C-alpha positions as YAML, in Angstrom:
chain: A
units: angstrom
residues:
- id: 1
  name: MET
  ca: [0.08, 0.09, -0.03]
- id: 2
  name: MET
  ca: [1.52, 3.35, -1.21]
- id: 3
  name: SER
  ca: [1.98, 6.32, 1.37]
- id: 4
  name: ARG
  ca: [1.48, 10.05, 0.46]
- id: 5
  name: PRO
  ca: [3.67, 12.69, 2.10]
- id: 6
  name: MET
  ca: [2.07, 14.33, 4.92]
- id: 7
  name: ARG
  ca: [2.74, 17.98, 5.85]
- id: 8
  name: ARG
  ca: [2.18, 17.54, 9.75]
- id: 9
  name: ASN
  ca: [4.53, 14.43, 10.30]
- id: 10
  name: ASN
  ca: [3.96, 14.85, 13.75]
- id: 11
  name: ARG
  ca: [0.15, 14.21, 13.74]
- id: 12
  name: ALA
  ca: [0.09, 11.12, 11.59]
- id: 13
  name: ILE
  ca: [-1.39, 8.08, 13.19]
- id: 14
  name: GLY
  ca: [-0.36, 4.54, 12.14]
- id: 15
  name: THR
  ca: [-2.09, 2.34, 9.27]
- id: 16
  name: ASP
  ca: [-4.31, 0.46, 12.00]
- id: 17
  name: GLU
  ca: [-5.49, 3.19, 13.48]
- id: 18
  name: ALA
  ca: [-6.36, 5.03, 10.22]
- id: 19
  name: HIS
  ca: [-8.05, 1.73, 9.07]
- id: 20
  name: GLN
  ca: [-10.01, 1.36, 12.59]
- id: 21
  name: ILE
  ca: [-11.09, 5.09, 11.98]
- id: 22
  name: LEU
  ca: [-12.54, 4.32, 8.69]
- id: 23
  name: ARG
  ca: [-14.40, 1.23, 9.53]
- id: 24
  name: LYS
  ca: [-16.34, 3.12, 12.34]
- id: 25
  name: GLY
  ca: [-16.93, 6.68, 10.43]
- id: 26
  name: GLU
  ca: [-20.79, 7.56, 10.10]
- id: 27
  name: TYR
  ca: [-20.28, 9.22, 6.54]
- id: 28
  name: GLY
  ca: [-17.28, 9.92, 4.30]
- id: 29
  name: VAL
  ca: [-16.95, 12.53, 1.25]
- id: 30
  name: LEU
  ca: [-16.18, 10.77, -2.15]
- id: 31
  name: SER
  ca: [-13.91, 13.13, -4.35]
- id: 32
  name: THR
  ca: [-14.15, 12.83, -7.89]
- id: 33
  name: VAL
  ca: [-13.15, 14.89, -11.00]
- id: 34
  name: ASP
  ca: [-15.30, 15.44, -14.46]
- id: 35
  name: ASP
  ca: [-13.86, 15.23, -17.62]
- id: 36
  name: ARG
  ca: [-13.50, 19.06, -17.38]
- id: 37
  name: GLY
  ca: [-10.83, 18.56, -14.70]
- id: 38
  name: LEU
  ca: [-13.36, 20.27, -11.83]
- id: 39
  name: PRO
  ca: [-13.57, 18.50, -8.64]
- id: 40
  name: TYR
  ca: [-16.65, 16.88, -7.10]
- id: 41
  name: GLY
  ca: [-16.94, 16.14, -3.33]
- id: 42
  name: VAL
  ca: [-20.18, 14.03, -2.66]
- id: 43
  name: PRO
  ca: [-20.81, 13.09, 1.49]
- id: 44
  name: LEU
  ca: [-22.21, 9.72, 1.57]
- id: 45
  name: ASN
  ca: [-22.83, 6.17, 3.71]
- id: 46
  name: TYR
  ca: [-20.35, 3.60, 3.29]
- id: 47
  name: CYS
  ca: [-18.76, 0.43, 4.60]
- id: 48
  name: VAL
  ca: [-15.54, -1.36, 4.77]
- id: 49
  name: LEU
  ca: [-14.98, -4.99, 3.68]
- id: 50
  name: ASP
  ca: [-12.28, -6.81, 2.53]
- id: 51
  name: ASN
  ca: [-9.87, -3.40, 1.81]
- id: 52
  name: ARG
  ca: [-12.42, -1.70, -0.18]
- id: 53
  name: VAL
  ca: [-14.79, 1.11, 0.65]
- id: 54
  name: TYR
  ca: [-18.53, 0.37, -0.77]
- id: 55
  name: PHE
  ca: [-21.09, 3.17, -1.31]
- id: 56
  name: HIS
  ca: [-24.34, 2.56, -2.95]
- id: 57
  name: CYS
  ca: [-26.37, 5.45, -5.13]
- id: 58
  name: ALA
  ca: [-29.15, 5.58, -7.79]
- id: 59
  name: LYS
  ca: [-28.37, 4.45, -11.45]
- id: 60
  name: GLU
  ca: [-27.35, 7.87, -12.71]
- id: 61
  name: GLY
  ca: [-26.33, 11.01, -11.44]
- id: 62
  name: HIS
  ca: [-23.07, 13.39, -11.26]
- id: 63
  name: LYS
  ca: [-20.19, 11.09, -9.37]
- id: 64
  name: ILE
  ca: [-21.60, 8.35, -11.63]
- id: 65
  name: ALA
  ca: [-20.48, 10.48, -14.75]
- id: 66
  name: ASN
  ca: [-17.33, 11.48, -13.04]
- id: 67
  name: LEU
  ca: [-16.22, 7.88, -12.37]
- id: 68
  name: GLU
  ca: [-17.08, 6.94, -15.91]
- id: 69
  name: SER
  ca: [-14.61, 9.47, -16.94]
- id: 70
  name: ASN
  ca: [-11.74, 9.02, -14.31]
- id: 71
  name: ALA
  ca: [-11.80, 5.90, -11.78]
- id: 72
  name: LYS
  ca: [-9.55, 7.82, -9.49]
- id: 73
  name: ALA
  ca: [-10.95, 9.15, -6.28]
- id: 74
  name: SER
  ca: [-10.28, 10.30, -2.76]
- id: 75
  name: PHE
  ca: [-12.43, 9.27, 0.20]
- id: 76
  name: CYS
  ca: [-12.28, 11.31, 3.44]
- id: 77
  name: VAL
  ca: [-13.66, 10.31, 6.87]
- id: 78
  name: VAL
  ca: [-13.71, 12.80, 9.81]
- id: 79
  name: GLY
  ca: [-14.01, 10.80, 13.31]
- id: 80
  name: ASP
  ca: [-14.17, 12.27, 16.47]
- id: 81
  name: THR
  ca: [-14.19, 15.94, 16.78]
- id: 82
  name: GLU
  ca: [-13.90, 18.62, 20.00]
- id: 83
  name: LEU
  ca: [-13.81, 22.06, 19.42]
- id: 84
  name: LEU
  ca: [-11.25, 23.77, 21.59]
- id: 85
  name: PRO
  ca: [-12.16, 27.45, 21.23]
- id: 86
  name: GLN
  ca: [-9.89, 29.07, 24.19]
- id: 87
  name: LYS
  ca: [-7.05, 27.35, 22.02]
- id: 88
  name: PHE
  ca: [-8.62, 28.28, 18.66]
- id: 89
  name: SER
  ca: [-8.11, 24.66, 17.48]
- id: 90
  name: THR
  ca: [-9.64, 21.33, 17.07]
- id: 91
  name: LYS
  ca: [-8.95, 17.59, 18.33]
- id: 92
  name: TYR
  ca: [-9.53, 15.70, 15.68]
- id: 93
  name: GLU
  ca: [-8.92, 12.43, 13.83]
- id: 94
  name: SER
  ca: [-9.14, 11.90, 10.21]
- id: 95
  name: VAL
  ca: [-8.52, 9.67, 7.44]
- id: 96
  name: ILE
  ca: [-8.02, 9.91, 3.53]
- id: 97
  name: VAL
  ca: [-7.95, 6.92, 1.15]
- id: 98
  name: PHE
  ca: [-6.99, 7.03, -2.31]
- id: 99
  name: GLY
  ca: [-8.13, 4.43, -4.86]
- id: 100
  name: VAL
  ca: [-9.88, 3.25, -7.87]
- id: 101
  name: VAL
  ca: [-13.41, 3.10, -7.99]
- id: 102
  name: ARG
  ca: [-15.13, -0.03, -9.78]
- id: 103
  name: GLU
  ca: [-18.84, -1.21, -9.76]
- id: 104
  name: ALA
  ca: [-19.64, -4.40, -7.52]
- id: 105
  name: THR
  ca: [-21.91, -6.54, -8.98]
- id: 106
  name: GLY
  ca: [-23.44, -9.91, -8.08]
- id: 107
  name: ASN
  ca: [-22.23, -11.49, -4.99]
- id: 108
  name: GLU
  ca: [-20.45, -8.50, -3.73]
- id: 109
  name: LYS
  ca: [-23.25, -6.17, -4.41]
- id: 110
  name: GLN
  ca: [-25.24, -8.16, -1.92]
- id: 111
  name: ALA
  ca: [-22.70, -8.49, 0.26]
- id: 112
  name: ALA
  ca: [-22.01, -4.74, 0.36]
- id: 113
  name: LEU
  ca: [-25.70, -3.66, 0.70]
- id: 114
  name: GLU
  ca: [-26.17, -6.40, 3.80]
- id: 115
  name: ALA
  ca: [-22.78, -4.79, 5.22]
- id: 116
  name: LEU
  ca: [-24.41, -1.55, 5.05]
- id: 117
  name: VAL
  ca: [-27.76, -2.58, 6.64]
- id: 118
  name: LYS
  ca: [-25.54, -4.18, 9.67]
- id: 119
  name: LYS
  ca: [-24.03, -0.73, 10.11]
- id: 120
  name: TYR
  ca: [-26.62, 1.82, 10.00]
- id: 121
  name: SER
  ca: [-29.51, -0.34, 10.82]
- id: 122
  name: PRO
  ca: [-28.60, -3.53, 12.45]
- id: 123
  name: ALA
  ca: [-31.83, -3.63, 14.98]
- id: 124
  name: PHE
  ca: [-33.48, -3.66, 11.57]
- id: 125
  name: TYR
  ca: [-32.09, -6.19, 9.52]
- id: 126
  name: VAL
  ca: [-35.10, -8.49, 8.76]
- id: 127
  name: GLU
  ca: [-36.59, -5.23, 7.61]
- id: 128
  name: GLY
  ca: [-33.43, -4.13, 5.60]
- id: 129
  name: MET
  ca: [-33.32, -7.57, 3.56]
- id: 130
  name: LYS
  ca: [-36.57, -7.01, 2.44]
- id: 131
  name: TYR
  ca: [-35.80, -3.38, 1.53]
- id: 132
  name: ILE
  ca: [-32.20, -4.72, -0.41]
- id: 133
  name: HIS
  ca: [-34.82, -7.10, -2.49]
- id: 134
  name: SER
  ca: [-37.10, -4.72, -3.19]
- id: 135
  name: SER
  ca: [-34.88, -1.96, -4.61]
- id: 136
  name: VAL
  ca: [-31.31, -4.03, -5.85]
- id: 137
  name: ALA
  ca: [-32.59, -3.32, -9.18]
- id: 138
  name: GLN
  ca: [-32.77, 0.60, -8.73]
- id: 139
  name: THR
  ca: [-29.46, 0.23, -6.67]
- id: 140
  name: ARG
  ca: [-26.17, 0.55, -7.70]
- id: 141
  name: VAL
  ca: [-22.92, -0.34, -5.79]
- id: 142
  name: PHE
  ca: [-19.47, 1.09, -5.82]
- id: 143
  name: SER
  ca: [-16.16, -0.21, -4.25]
- id: 144
  name: ILE
  ca: [-13.22, 1.96, -4.08]
- id: 145
  name: SER
  ca: [-9.78, -0.24, -3.74]
- id: 146
  name: ILE
  ca: [-7.81, 1.11, -0.43]
- id: 147
  name: GLU
  ca: [-4.22, 1.86, -2.47]
- id: 148
  name: SER
  ca: [-3.20, 4.48, -0.19]
- id: 149
  name: ILE
  ca: [-4.38, 5.43, 3.41]
- id: 150
  name: SER
  ca: [-3.44, 8.12, 5.86]
- id: 151
  name: GLY
  ca: [-4.55, 9.54, 8.82]
- id: 152
  name: LYS
  ca: [-4.10, 12.21, 11.17]
- id: 153
  name: ALA
  ca: [-5.27, 13.36, 14.70]
- id: 154
  name: ARG
  ca: [-4.77, 16.16, 17.12]
- id: 155
  name: ARG
  ca: [-5.43, 15.04, 20.52]
...
């Protein structure tokens, strides 16, 4: 796994901790670039399975058009934060993933949708499985390979 240089090395966290923050995050921001070179960031729910970040979406839209043009993306998650107004600062933890996005189909798509239900609606698992069954045809699932991950924290 490739790592990228970080300006504030004293705030760098280890790869294992970065993966923990990524797995426990509530939402992340997917950043892509369109065919004119314009950046686009969109917040979304996600899950992590087997060193890949999965997200679901509608059949078409801005992010899908961008990914069809350029499959490279970054994904940022901010974990726990606490404002420190008296210090004009913030305690935080964050992670950035870089990778290539591809569509998940078949069993991989089903596993990702089930993992999303387990993460966001664990008390409604049975209902979630029914929802997946009724909406799977209208839903696309994509994954980001975790080719690079880095994290920072101020504690």
